[in-house]
C-alpha positions in Angstrom: 16.3 -12.5 -8.9 15.8 -8.8 -8.5 14.8 -7.6 -5.0 11.1 -7.2 -5.0 11.2 -3.6 -3.6 12.8 -2.5 -6.9 10.4 -4.3 -9.3 7.6 -2.8 -11.4 5.2 -4.9 -9.5 6.2 -3.4 -6.1 5.9 0.1 -7.7 2.4 -0.9 -8.7 1.7 -2.1 -5.1 2.8 1.3 -3.7 0.6 3.1 -6.3 -2.4 1.0 -5.2 -1.7 1.7 -1.6 -1.5 5.4 -2.2 -4.6 5.3 -4.4 -6.6 3.5 -1.6 -5.7 6.2 0.8 -6.6 9.0 -1.5 -9.9 7.4 -2.5 -10.9 7.5 1.2 -9.9 11.2 1.4 -7.2 10.6 4.0 -3.9 12.3 4.4 -0.7 10.5 5.4 -1.1 12.1 8.8 -4.6 10.7 9.1 -3.4 7.2 8.3 -0.4 7.6 10.6 -2.7 8.6 13.5 -4.8 5.5 12.9 -1.7 3.3 12.8 -0.1 4.9 15.9 2.8 5.9 13.7 4.3 9.1 12.4 3.5 10.8 9.1 7.1 10.1 8.1 6.5 6.4 8.5 3.6 6.5 6.1 5.5 8.6 3.6 8.4 6.2 3.7 6.1 3.3 3.0 4.4 5.1 0.1 7.8 6.0 -1.4 9.1 2.5 -1.0 11.8 3.3 1.5 10.1 1.2 4.2 8.8 -2.2 3.1 5.6 -3.6 4.6 5.1 -7.2 5.6 1.7 -8.8 5.3 0.7 -8.0 8.9 1.6 -4.4 8.4 -0.3 -4.3 5.1 -3.4 -5.6 7.0 -3.0 -2.8 9.5 -2.8 -0.3 6.7 -6.0 -1.7 5.2 -7.8 -1.4 8.6 -6.5 2.2 8.9 -7.8 2.9 5.4 -11.2 1.2 6.2 -10.6 -1.0 3.2 -11.1 -4.8 3.6 -7.8 -6.6 3.2 -9.4 -9.0 0.8 -10.7 -6.2 -1.4 -7.3 -4.5 -1.4 -5.5 -7.7 -2.4 -8.2 -8.4 -5.1 -7.6 -5.0 -6.6 -3.9 -5.5 -6.5 -4.2 -8.8 -8.3 -6.4 -7.2 -10.9 -3.9 -4.3 -11.4 -1.1 -6.8 -11.7 -3.0 -8.9 -14.3 -3.8 -5.8 -16.3 -0.3 -4.4 -16.3 1.8 -7.6 -16.4 0.3 -10.3 -18.6 2.4 -13.4 -18.1 
């Protein structure tokens, strides 16, 4: 099995994460400040160099002022639209 960080699905996840940030009009620096992290950390996450676990994803959603449930529902819809199984 291919490592999930290199899959098309994970690329779509990163795209959705970046899109959520941009829709809120936030910069990587804004998100980093809300997370108590560096801008470099957020950049590495968005580029796929730093993988998120579910707890960190929830923190990102809080920093983006996006309900976790809404983010995951949008992700599921994007996956279904792009990868019909």
